N, C-alpha and C positions, 0 to 999 in steps of 0.2 A: 601438550602445551601450545598455546596460541601465539600469534604474532601481533603484538600490541603497538599501536602508533598514537601519537598526539596529533590532533587535527585542529584546524581553525577554518571556519566557513565565513566568508564575507557575505553579508546579506545585501542583495541588490535591490530589495524593495518588493512591495506588493505588486504582483504581476497582473492579477486579474481580480476585480471586485465583482461579485455576482450581480447580475441584472435579471429582472423578471422577463425572460425571453418568451415564455408561453405558460400555459396552465400547468404543465408538468415540470417546468423548470423555472420556478418562482424564486427560490432561495438556494443558498449554498453552492459551493463548487469544491466538493471534497474528493480526496483520493486522485489527485492529478496524475495522468499518465501521458508521456510525451512520445509521439511518433514523428520522426523527421520527414518533412515534405520536400523542401529544396532550400539551397543556400543556408540562411540562418533561421528559417521559418519552421516551427514545429506545430503540429496539430496536437493540442492538449485536451485529451478526454477527461471528463470529470463526472461525479455524481451530483446532480442537482435534485432539489426536492419540490414536491407540490404542497398544497395547503395542509395536507394530512401527513406530511413528513415521509411520504413514499418517494423513493429516489429512482431516477432514471438517468440515462447516460447522455450527456451533451458534449459539445466541444467548441473551442475557440482556436484560431490560428494566430500565433504570436512569434514575432521576431525577437529572439531571446537576447540579441546583442543590443538592439535599440529599445527593447522591452515595449514594443508597440504592437497593439492589436491589429491584425490584418483582416480578420473576418470573425464574426460571431454567428454560429449556425442557429437558426431560430427555433428548431424543433429537436426533440430527442432522436438519437440514432438507435436507441433501444430502451424500451420502457419496462417498468415493473410488470409482473405477471398477473394472470387471472386468479380467482379465489382459490383454486386448487393447485396452484403452482408453488414451487419451493422458493420463489422470489416474489411473492404476492405483495410484500411490503417494502421492496426495494432492491436495488442493484448497486453494490459498492465495488468498484474496480480494484483488482489486485495487480496484474501484470500483463504484459504481452509475452507470449510464449511462441517461439518460432520452431516449427517441426514439420517435416515432410513437405516443405515448400509453402506451408500455410501459416498465417498469422492468427493465433488463438488468443483471445482476451479472457483471462481467468478472472472470475468475480465471486464475491460473496452474495448469496441470495438471502434476503431477510424474510423471516416470518415472525409476527408479533401477535400471538393468540391472546384474546382478551383475558385478563387476570393471571396471565402466565408470563414467565421469562421469555424474552425474545430468543430465537435460535437462528443459526446460520448454516448453510451448506455451500459448497464450492461448485460453481457451474462454469460452463465454457461457451463463449461466443466465437463464431468464425467471422473475422473481418474480411469481407468480400472485396472491398476497396477501402479507400481512406475515409469514407463516411457512411459505411453501411455494415451493420453487424447482425448476424443471424444466430439464433440459439441452436447449438449443436444437438442437445438432447433435453427432453422434458424431465428427465431424472438427473439428480445431482451427479457431478463428476467425482467428487469425494463427499462422503457423508459420515455420520456418527457410527461408531462401532465400539469394540472393547478399548481400543487405544484412544479414541476421541468420543467420550461417552455423552457429551451434552450438546456441543455446538462448535462449528468451525468458522473461521474468518480468513481475511485477506491472504491469498496465496502469492508466492514469488518463486519462479523457476529459474535455475542457473544451469547452463550446459557446461559440462565438465571437460577437461582436456582429452579424456578417453571417449568423448561423444555420448557419454551417459548423461543423466539429468538428476539434479536434486531439487526438491520442492520444500519451501519453508512456509508454514501457514499457522494461523492461530487456532487454539483449541481450549475450550473451557473445561477445566477440571472440577471446578466448584463455583456456585453462585455466591457463596459466602466463605468468609474466613474469620479468624478472631477479631480483625480490625474492620470487618464489614465489607471490604472490597472483594470483588470476585477474584478468582485465580484463573487467569486466562493466559496461557503460555504459548511459546512458539515451538511447534513440533516439526519434524522433518520426514520426508519420504524420498525414495530413490526410484529411478526408472531407466531401463536400458533403451527404450524406444521413444520416451517422452509422452507416452499415451497411458500405459499401464504402470501403476505405482504400488510400491511396497512401503508401507508405513514403518517408521523406526522409533516413534515416540519423541521424547523431549530432545530439543536441540539446544536451546539457550537456558542456562541456569536461571532460576528465579529465587527470590528471597522475600518473605513476608515483611512488609514495612519498608522495603527498599525498591523492589520492582516485582510486581506480581500481576499486573494487568497489561499485557503487551498487545500491540497491533501493528499491522502493515509493515512487515519486514521488507527492506530493499537491500540487495547485495551487489557489491562490486568485487570482481576478481582482478587482482593486479597482474603485472607481467611475470611475477614469480609464482603465480598460482595461489597466492594467499587470498583468503576471502575476508571481506570487510562488510559488516552488516550494520545498517542503521534502522531503527524502529521507534515507535512511540510507546510510552509506558506510563503507568501510574504506580505510585508507591503504596497506596492504601492508607496514607496518613493525611489525606485531605487535599493534597496537591493535585492540580490538573495535569493533563498530558504534557510530557516533555519528550525530547528525542534522545535516545540512548544509543550505545555502540557495543558491538561484540566482534570478536575476530576468531579466525580459524586458519590453520595451515592447510587443511584438506576439505573443508566444507562439511565435515561431519562432527568433529570435536570442537566445541566453541568455548571461548572464555569471555565472560561478561566484564565490560569496562565502561560503565554508564557515563562517567564524567569525562571520558575522552572523545565524546561525540563531536565537540567543537562548535556547538550551536545551542542557543538557549533562548528564552523569552526576551523580548525587548523591554525597555523601561516604560514605554508608553506605546499606544497605537494598536494596529490590527492584529499584532501577534504578541501582545504583552501579557496575556493571561495563560495562554497555552500554545504549544507547537506540537504538531502531529502529522501522521500520514506521509512520511518522506518518500520520494521517488528519485533515485540516482540515475543520471545519464551523462554521456560525454559528447562534446562538441568541439571540434578544432583543437584537440589536445587538452581541453579544459574539462574538469569534472564539475557538474552542476547538481544541485538538489532542488527539486520542487517540494514544497511543504505547505500545510495548512496552518492557520492560526486560530484566533479565538472562535469559540462556538462550533467546533467540529467541521469547520469549512464554511461557516456562515459569513465570515469576512473574506472568503476566497483563498487564493494561494499566492505564495511568493516564491522568489528565486534566490538561491545562494550559490556562491562559487567557492570551490575548495582552494585554499591558500597554501596548504602544505605542498611542498615540491617533491617530486620524484618517487616517494614510496609507492604510489598507486599506479604509476604509469609504466 
C-alpha cells in the first residue's frame, strides 16, 4: 500500500520561450533539467529541434527567484548522432545521475526509420563541466529485450537509503490498443552500483482509457523515505498530455493517483492545451517543478512551486 497525498502547485509562469539560437536549436525547449550553478541561478538543459525535428541539447541560465534569464548558450552542448547511431534523430534528456564522483546525463535516443514506428534507447552522457557533455558509449545503456520489447524512453534514477539505485523509464508494450493509443508504461530497474541494472518490469499500473501512454517520470523522496512520482500521460480518449502522480513507500510498489498531481492545464495561454515532461528539484527549502506546455515543448517550459506544506520535507 502506498502513501497518498494531496498536492497543489502554484504556477509561477512561463520561464523560457524558445528562441532560434542556431541551426540545430531552432524550435522547442523540451525535457528541462536543472543543475544548480550558484545562488539562485540554475543551468537548465533542454532538447531543442532543428528544421527536421531532430533534437539536440542546449541550455539557458535562469534565476528561478526573479525568473530572469542570465545567459543563453548559442550552440548545442550535445547534438543528435550520425546515420548509424542510436540517437540519429534526436536526444531527449531524462535525468542527471550522480555516481562515482561523476555526473551522468541519461537520455532517450531517437530513431525514426522511414515508414516505421519511431523507437528509443537509453544512452548516457558524461558532463565534464557545466557546459560540456561527452557520449559515454556508442551503444545504448539500456535497450530492448524480453522485458522491453519495442522501445524505451526517458529514464530517472533515484539513490536509495541503502546506497543502491532505482531507475524508472518508459517502455512501449504495444503501438496499438482498442482505442488506437499506444501502450507505453513506466518500468523499473535496480542497481547496487548505479552502473549495472537488473530490470523488474512494470512499476506504475496502467489502465486503458485512463492512463496508458506515460512519459518522463520524475521522483522525489521525502524525509520519511516515501517516494512521490510525477509524470506525463495520455488517456487514449483523445486528450493531450496531462501530468499525473503515483506514490510508494519503498520505491518498488506503486499506487496510481492521477488526479492528486495538483497541476493541470491553464484556461488560456502557453500551457492551456497540454502539460508534460515534469522535472522536480528543491531550492532553499522549496520544491519546484519545471514542465513543458503546448506542442511538446514548442512553447518552452514553465516553473511551478509546491504549496503543500511538510509532507515532502
